[in-house]
MIMAR-68081 format. One record per residue (C-alpha): x negated, y negated, z negated; chain; residue number from 0; residue in one letter. Coordinates in pm, 1 decimal. Layout:
<pts>
<pt><px>X</px><py>Y</py><pz>Z</pz><mol>A</mol><seq>NUM</seq><type>A</type></pt>
...
</pts>
This chain:
<pts>
<pt><px>-301.7</px><py>805.4</py><pz>-123.7</pz><mol>A</mol><seq>0</seq><type>M</type></pt>
<pt><px>-448.8</px><py>463.4</py><pz>-69.4</pz><mol>A</mol><seq>1</seq><type>H</type></pt>
<pt><px>-775.7</px><py>454.6</py><pz>124.4</pz><mol>A</mol><seq>2</seq><type>F</type></pt>
<pt><px>-1002.8</px><py>153.6</py><pz>115.8</pz><mol>A</mol><seq>3</seq><type>K</type></pt>
<pt><px>-1377.0</px><py>107.0</py><pz>146.8</pz><mol>A</mol><seq>4</seq><type>N</type></pt>
<pt><px>-1623.2</px><py>-152.2</py><pz>23.5</pz><mol>A</mol><seq>5</seq><type>I</type></pt>
<pt><px>-1966.6</px><py>-273.4</py><pz>125.3</pz><mol>A</mol><seq>6</seq><type>D</type></pt>
<pt><px>-2176.2</px><py>-195.2</py><pz>-182.6</pz><mol>A</mol><seq>7</seq><type>S</type></pt>
<pt><px>-2442.1</px><py>-460.0</py><pz>-116.2</pz><mol>A</mol><seq>8</seq><type>S</type></pt>
<pt><px>-2183.6</px><py>-736.1</py><pz>-68.0</pz><mol>A</mol><seq>9</seq><type>V</type></pt>
<pt><px>-2005.6</px><py>-610.8</py><pz>-381.1</pz><mol>A</mol><seq>10</seq><type>R</type></pt>
<pt><px>-2327.6</px><py>-627.2</py><pz>-583.5</pz><mol>A</mol><seq>11</seq><type>A</type></pt>
<pt><px>-2392.2</px><py>-984.4</py><pz>-469.5</pz><mol>A</mol><seq>12</seq><type>D</type></pt>
<pt><px>-2032.4</px><py>-1088.5</py><pz>-543.8</pz><mol>A</mol><seq>13</seq><type>C</type></pt>
<pt><px>-2043.0</px><py>-935.2</py><pz>-891.7</pz><mol>A</mol><seq>14</seq><type>V</type></pt>
<pt><px>-2377.5</px><py>-1099.7</py><pz>-968.2</pz><mol>A</mol><seq>15</seq><type>A</type></pt>
<pt><px>-2249.7</px><py>-1435.4</py><pz>-848.4</pz><mol>A</mol><seq>16</seq><type>E</type></pt>
<pt><px>-1905.3</px><py>-1392.7</py><pz>-1010.3</pz><mol>A</mol><seq>17</seq><type>K</type></pt>
<pt><px>-1742.9</px><py>-1450.5</py><pz>-673.6</pz><mol>A</mol><seq>18</seq><type>T</type></pt>
<pt><px>-1363.3</px><py>-1468.8</py><pz>-672.8</pz><mol>A</mol><seq>19</seq><type>D</type></pt>
<pt><px>-1154.5</px><py>-1222.1</py><pz>-471.6</pz><mol>A</mol><seq>20</seq><type>F</type></pt>
<pt><px>-1076.9</px><py>-1447.3</py><pz>-175.6</pz><mol>A</mol><seq>21</seq><type>F</type></pt>
<pt><px>-1438.0</px><py>-1559.5</py><pz>-140.8</pz><mol>A</mol><seq>22</seq><type>A</type></pt>
<pt><px>-1545.6</px><py>-1194.1</py><pz>-153.6</pz><mol>A</mol><seq>23</seq><type>A</type></pt>
<pt><px>-1297.6</px><py>-1110.4</py><pz>122.9</pz><mol>A</mol><seq>24</seq><type>V</type></pt>
<pt><px>-1439.8</px><py>-1397.7</py><pz>327.6</pz><mol>A</mol><seq>25</seq><type>A</type></pt>
<pt><px>-1784.4</px><py>-1240.2</py><pz>279.7</pz><mol>A</mol><seq>26</seq><type>R</type></pt>
<pt><px>-1651.2</px><py>-912.4</py><pz>426.2</pz><mol>A</mol><seq>27</seq><type>N</type></pt>
<pt><px>-1666.7</px><py>-713.1</py><pz>105.0</pz><mol>A</mol><seq>28</seq><type>I</type></pt>
<pt><px>-1418.2</px><py>-462.2</py><pz>247.8</pz><mol>A</mol><seq>29</seq><type>F</type></pt>
<pt><px>-1518.9</px><py>-245.9</py><pz>541.0</pz><mol>A</mol><seq>30</seq><type>S</type></pt>
<pt><px>-1373.7</px><py>9.5</py><pz>780.0</pz><mol>A</mol><seq>31</seq><type>P</type></pt>
<pt><px>-1362.7</px><py>354.7</py><pz>623.4</pz><mol>A</mol><seq>32</seq><type>L</type></pt>
<pt><px>-1673.5</px><py>484.4</py><pz>799.2</pz><mol>A</mol><seq>33</seq><type>D</type></pt>
<pt><px>-1888.9</px><py>192.8</py><pz>690.6</pz><mol>A</mol><seq>34</seq><type>D</type></pt>
<pt><px>-1883.2</px><py>161.1</py><pz>314.7</pz><mol>A</mol><seq>35</seq><type>G</type></pt>
<pt><px>-1964.0</px><py>309.2</py><pz>-24.2</pz><mol>A</mol><seq>36</seq><type>A</type></pt>
<pt><px>-1684.2</px><py>567.5</py><pz>-39.0</pz><mol>A</mol><seq>37</seq><type>V</type></pt>
<pt><px>-1779.7</px><py>909.0</py><pz>97.2</pz><mol>A</mol><seq>38</seq><type>N</type></pt>
<pt><px>-1462.1</px><py>1018.4</py><pz>274.5</pz><mol>A</mol><seq>39</seq><type>F</type></pt>
<pt><px>-1607.8</px><py>1361.4</py><pz>352.5</pz><mol>A</mol><seq>40</seq><type>I</type></pt>
<pt><px>-1604.1</px><py>1423.3</py><pz>-22.7</pz><mol>A</mol><seq>41</seq><type>T</type></pt>
<pt><px>-1251.8</px><py>1280.0</py><pz>-43.6</pz><mol>A</mol><seq>42</seq><type>V</type></pt>
<pt><px>-1142.2</px><py>1509.7</py><pz>239.9</pz><mol>A</mol><seq>43</seq><type>R</type></pt>
<pt><px>-1291.9</px><py>1812.4</py><pz>66.2</pz><mol>A</mol><seq>44</seq><type>D</type></pt>
<pt><px>-1132.6</px><py>1724.1</py><pz>-269.6</pz><mol>A</mol><seq>45</seq><type>A</type></pt>
<pt><px>-792.4</px><py>1681.3</py><pz>-107.6</pz><mol>A</mol><seq>46</seq><type>L</type></pt>
<pt><px>-833.0</px><py>2014.9</py><pz>73.0</pz><mol>A</mol><seq>47</seq><type>A</type></pt>
<pt><px>-907.1</px><py>2185.9</py><pz>-258.8</pz><mol>A</mol><seq>48</seq><type>Q</type></pt>
<pt><px>-569.1</px><py>2077.7</py><pz>-396.3</pz><mol>A</mol><seq>49</seq><type>I</type></pt>
<pt><px>-389.1</px><py>2141.7</py><pz>-64.5</pz><mol>A</mol><seq>50</seq><type>D</type></pt>
<pt><px>-285.2</px><py>1777.8</py><pz>-35.3</pz><mol>A</mol><seq>51</seq><type>Y</type></pt>
<pt><px>-36.1</px><py>1749.1</py><pz>247.5</pz><mol>A</mol><seq>52</seq><type>D</type></pt>
<pt><px>91.4</px><py>1394.9</py><pz>207.3</pz><mol>A</mol><seq>53</seq><type>G</type></pt>
<pt><px>38.5</px><py>1054.0</py><pz>354.8</pz><mol>A</mol><seq>54</seq><type>F</type></pt>
<pt><px>-237.2</px><py>799.7</py><pz>310.6</pz><mol>A</mol><seq>55</seq><type>A</type></pt>
<pt><px>-229.2</px><py>425.7</py><pz>357.8</pz><mol>A</mol><seq>56</seq><type>V</type></pt>
<pt><px>-545.9</px><py>266.4</py><pz>491.3</pz><mol>A</mol><seq>57</seq><type>V</type></pt>
<pt><px>-609.9</px><py>-90.0</py><pz>379.0</pz><mol>A</mol><seq>58</seq><type>E</type></pt>
<pt><px>-880.9</px><py>-337.7</py><pz>459.2</pz><mol>A</mol><seq>59</seq><type>Q</type></pt>
<pt><px>-852.2</px><py>-697.8</py><pz>351.7</pz><mol>A</mol><seq>60</seq><type>D</type></pt>
<pt><px>-997.7</px><py>-948.6</py><pz>597.6</pz><mol>A</mol><seq>61</seq><type>V</type></pt>
<pt><px>-1024.4</px><py>-1325.1</py><pz>600.4</pz><mol>A</mol><seq>62</seq><type>D</type></pt>
<pt><px>-763.9</px><py>-1446.0</py><pz>850.7</pz><mol>A</mol><seq>63</seq><type>P</type></pt>
<pt><px>-982.5</px><py>-1745.8</py><pz>934.7</pz><mol>A</mol><seq>64</seq><type>S</type></pt>
<pt><px>-1287.6</px><py>-1526.8</py><pz>998.8</pz><mol>A</mol><seq>65</seq><type>G</type></pt>
<pt><px>-1396.9</px><py>-1335.2</py><pz>1305.0</pz><mol>A</mol><seq>66</seq><type>D</type></pt>
<pt><px>-1301.5</px><py>-985.4</py><pz>1185.9</pz><mol>A</mol><seq>67</seq><type>A</type></pt>
<pt><px>-1043.5</px><py>-807.4</py><pz>1399.0</pz><mol>A</mol><seq>68</seq><type>S</type></pt>
<pt><px>-788.9</px><py>-622.2</py><pz>1183.4</pz><mol>A</mol><seq>69</seq><type>P</type></pt>
<pt><px>-677.7</px><py>-418.3</py><pz>1486.2</pz><mol>A</mol><seq>70</seq><type>L</type></pt>
<pt><px>-1034.7</px><py>-317.4</py><pz>1575.0</pz><mol>A</mol><seq>71</seq><type>D</type></pt>
<pt><px>-1100.4</px><py>-225.0</py><pz>1211.2</pz><mol>A</mol><seq>72</seq><type>N</type></pt>
<pt><px>-779.7</px><py>-19.2</py><pz>1195.6</pz><mol>A</mol><seq>73</seq><type>A</type></pt>
<pt><px>-875.8</px><py>163.5</py><pz>1513.6</pz><mol>A</mol><seq>74</seq><type>R</type></pt>
<pt><px>-1226.1</px><py>233.3</py><pz>1379.9</pz><mol>A</mol><seq>75</seq><type>A</type></pt>
<pt><px>-1089.3</px><py>371.1</py><pz>1053.1</pz><mol>A</mol><seq>76</seq><type>S</type></pt>
<pt><px>-830.5</px><py>585.7</py><pz>1233.6</pz><mol>A</mol><seq>77</seq><type>Y</type></pt>
<pt><px>-1091.9</px><py>723.6</py><pz>1474.6</pz><mol>A</mol><seq>78</seq><type>S</type></pt>
<pt><px>-1318.2</px><py>802.4</py><pz>1181.9</pz><mol>A</mol><seq>79</seq><type>Y</type></pt>
<pt><px>-1043.2</px><py>990.1</py><pz>998.1</pz><mol>A</mol><seq>80</seq><type>L</type></pt>
<pt><px>-976.5</px><py>1192.6</py><pz>1313.6</pz><mol>A</mol><seq>81</seq><type>I</type></pt>
<pt><px>-1348.5</px><py>1265.8</py><pz>1353.4</pz><mol>A</mol><seq>82</seq><type>S</type></pt>
<pt><px>-1375.5</px><py>1414.2</py><pz>1003.3</pz><mol>A</mol><seq>83</seq><type>I</type></pt>
<pt><px>-1056.0</px><py>1616.7</py><pz>1033.2</pz><mol>A</mol><seq>84</seq><type>G</type></pt>
<pt><px>-833.6</px><py>1411.2</py><pz>806.0</pz><mol>A</mol><seq>85</seq><type>M</type></pt>
<pt><px>-584.5</px><py>1324.6</py><pz>1080.5</pz><mol>A</mol><seq>86</seq><type>V</type></pt>
<pt><px>-434.0</px><py>1578.4</py><pz>1309.0</pz><mol>A</mol><seq>87</seq><type>L</type></pt>
<pt><px>-352.7</px><py>1432.5</py><pz>1645.9</pz><mol>A</mol><seq>88</seq><type>R</type></pt>
<pt><px>-4.2</px><py>1521.2</py><pz>1759.3</pz><mol>A</mol><seq>89</seq><type>K</type></pt>
<pt><px>102.6</px><py>1524.7</py><pz>2118.3</pz><mol>A</mol><seq>90</seq><type>E</type></pt>
<pt><px>337.5</px><py>1244.7</py><pz>2203.9</pz><mol>A</mol><seq>91</seq><type>R</type></pt>
<pt><px>611.5</px><py>1317.6</py><pz>2449.7</pz><mol>A</mol><seq>92</seq><type>H</type></pt>
<pt><px>759.7</px><py>1016.3</py><pz>2620.6</pz><mol>A</mol><seq>93</seq><type>V</type></pt>
</pts>
């Protein structure tokens, strides 16, 4: 699985303006999982129907010269996946 989300209004503007990929990334076209066009509740339910028990990679492209925080975005996406039951928290023993 490869999870990624997109801001639909930024996408619409970029398509209309024929914006290239890197310019679209600079305009924050990609968003944390809980803040975009993809309904991950529906994804969760579809995966449950087929008893999916594998891994997922979460990706969000950001402009390295911009003010987006990849770590903050990763934390937000992870917290969201936990909140909708797509990640089971395991106890860590140190």
